[in-house]
C-alpha positions in Angstrom: 288.3 95.8 67.6 285.3 94.7 69.6 284.7 95.9 73.2 285.2 92.4 74.8 288.7 92.2 73.2 289.5 95.7 74.4 288.4 94.8 78.0 290.3 91.6 78.0 293.5 93.4 76.9 293.0 95.9 79.6 292.3 93.1 82.1 295.5 91.3 81.2 297.6 94.3 82.2 295.7 95.5 85.2 293.2 93.5 87.2 291.4 94.7 90.3 293.3 94.2 93.5 292.7 91.0 95.5 291.0 91.3 98.8 293.4 92.5 101.5 294.5 90.2 104.3 297.1 89.9 107.0 299.6 88.4 104.6 298.3 89.8 101.3 298.8 93.4 100.3 295.7 95.1 98.8 297.4 95.7 95.5 298.5 92.0 94.9 297.0 90.3 91.9 294.7 87.3 92.7 296.2 84.3 90.8 292.7 82.9 90.3 291.8 85.9 88.1 294.1 84.7 85.3 292.4 81.3 85.5 289.0 82.9 85.3 289.9 84.9 82.2 291.5 81.9 80.6 288.4 79.8 81.1 286.2 82.6 79.8 288.4 82.8 76.7 288.1 79.1 76.2 284.3 78.8 76.7 282.3 81.9 77.5 279.3 80.0 78.9 281.3 77.8 81.3 283.5 80.7 82.1 280.5 82.8 83.1 279.2 80.1 85.4 282.6 79.8 87.0 282.9 83.5 87.4 279.5 83.8 89.0 280.3 80.9 91.4 283.7 82.4 92.3 282.1 85.8 93.1 279.3 84.1 95.1 282.0 82.3 97.1 283.5 85.6 98.1 286.0 86.1 95.3 285.8 89.9 95.8 286.8 92.5 93.3 288.8 90.3 91.0 285.9 87.9 90.7 283.4 90.7 90.1 285.6 92.0 87.3 285.8 88.6 85.6 282.1 88.2 86.0 281.5 91.6 84.3 283.7 90.5 81.3 281.7 87.2 81.3 278.5 89.2 81.1 279.8 91.2 78.2 281.0 88.0 76.4 277.5 86.6 76.8 275.9 89.6 75.2 274.8 91.6 78.3 276.8 94.8 78.0 274.4 96.8 80.2 274.8 94.3 83.0 278.6 94.3 82.5 278.6 98.1 82.7 276.6 98.1 85.9 278.9 95.5 87.5 282.0 97.5 86.5 280.5 100.7 88.1 279.7 98.6 91.2 283.3 97.3 91.2 284.7 100.8 91.0 283.0 101.7 94.3 284.4 98.7 96.2 287.1 99.3 98.8 289.1 96.3 97.4 289.0 97.5 93.8 292.4 99.3 93.9 293.7 102.8 93.9 292.3 105.8 92.0 294.1 104.9 88.9 292.7 101.3 88.9 289.2 102.7 89.6 289.5 105.1 86.7 290.4 102.2 84.4 287.5 100.2 85.6 285.1 103.1 84.9 286.7 103.6 81.5 285.8 99.9 80.8 282.3 100.6 82.1 282.0 103.4 79.5 283.0 101.1 76.8 280.5 98.5 77.9 277.8 101.3 77.9 278.8 102.1 74.4 278.3 98.5 73.4 274.8 98.7 75.0 274.2 101.9 73.0 273.7 103.8 76.2 275.7 106.9 75.2 274.6 109.1 78.1 275.6 106.5 80.7 278.9 106.1 78.8 279.7 109.8 79.1 278.8 109.7 82.8 281.1 106.8 83.3 284.1 108.4 81.5 283.5 111.6 83.5 283.6 109.6 86.7 286.8 108.0 85.5 288.5 111.4 85.0 287.2 112.4 88.4 289.2 109.5 89.9 292.3 110.2 87.8 292.3 113.6 86.2 295.9 113.2 84.8 295.3 109.8 83.2 295.7 110.8 79.6 295.1 107.3 78.4 291.4 107.7 79.3 291.2 110.2 76.4 291.0 107.3 74.0 287.8 106.0 75.5 286.6 109.5 75.9 287.0 110.2 72.2 284.8 107.2 71.4 282.2 108.3 73.8 282.1 111.8 72.5 281.9 110.5 68.9 278.9 108.4 69.9 277.3 111.6 71.1 278.4 113.5 68.0 280.4 116.0 70.1 283.0 116.4 67.4 285.1 119.2 68.9 285.4 117.2 72.1 286.5 114.2 70.0 289.2 116.4 68.3 290.4 117.7 71.6 290.5 114.3 73.3 292.5 112.7 70.5 294.9 115.6 70.4 295.5 115.3 74.2 296.1 111.5 73.8 298.4 112.0 70.8 300.5 114.7 72.6 301.0 112.1 75.4 301.9 109.3 73.0 298.7 107.3 73.3 297.0 107.8 69.9 296.3 104.8 67.7 294.7 104.1 64.4 291.1 104.1 65.7 291.5 107.5 67.4 293.1 109.0 64.3 290.0 107.9 62.4 287.7 109.3 65.0 289.5 112.6 64.9 289.3 112.6 61.1 285.6 112.1 61.3 285.5 115.0 63.9 287.4 117.3 61.6 285.1 116.4 58.7 282.0 117.2 60.8 283.6 120.5 61.6 284.4 121.0 57.8 288.1 121.1 58.4 288.8 118.7 55.5 292.6 119.3 55.2 293.1 118.3 58.9 290.9 115.3 58.4 293.1 114.3 55.4 296.2 114.5 57.6 294.6 112.1 60.1 293.6 109.7 57.3 297.2 109.7 56.2 298.4 108.9 59.7 295.9 106.0 59.9 297.0 104.6 56.5 300.6 104.8 57.5 299.7 102.4 60.3 297.5 100.1 58.2 297.1 100.9 54.4 294.2 98.5 54.2 292.1 99.8 57.1 288.6 99.9 55.7 287.5 103.0 57.8 290.5 105.0 56.7 289.9 104.0 53.0 286.2 105.0 53.3 287.2 108.4 54.7 289.8 108.8 51.9 287.0 108.3 49.4 284.7 110.8 51.2 287.5 113.3 51.2 288.1 112.8 47.4 284.5 113.6 46.8 285.2 116.9 48.6 288.2 117.7 46.4 290.9 116.5 48.8 292.9 113.8 47.1 295.3 111.6 49.0 297.7 110.2 46.4 300.3 108.5 48.7 300.5 104.8 48.9 301.8 103.0 51.9 303.4 99.6 52.8 302.2 97.7 55.8 305.7 96.5 56.8 307.5 99.8 57.4 304.9 102.5 56.9 307.1 104.3 54.4 305.6 106.1 51.4 306.2 104.5 48.0 
């Protein structure tokens, strides 16, 4: 799953707050934001122009977020990451939880730009905003993996899993972490978890092959429909 799609999914469920006004609470979603995202999805170049103009016209936090996504779609992840960090500092961006999500998005954009040190700084800032936001662990795991901090990857995925947030990509990340730590049986368990979700996931199948070379054979086959073992 590419970073733009991830950010667009996050944006669809939680946009930055609209600028506050006498008859508009600071947490109200700006209806123009959905239009901006839809235009960006339809044509990234025109969408970026529109987002830039909306922001220049005083669109506030919502416009800046759409512009950051437009920059990412246009192939400028570093610029997108910087805009997202700027957004997280704005008074109209939202509460601490929203700011944490924005910084998590910034960390993902930094990863896309292959700026792993900045990505780690961004996810640390996200946790500073919302220390109890366990969903941030999913992004953290990706950041730690990029920096080859494998024990941190294992710990982050485990915290996410315990809170019900783990997904196939994070199981694969933790499997890689366990392999780097030479805990091959634990890695195999995560490969099985990933294959139960998608028996044809290429990363899980590659890890399955690597484990076989180390003497750990995963014999079970899975069905995509119900995830049950044959």
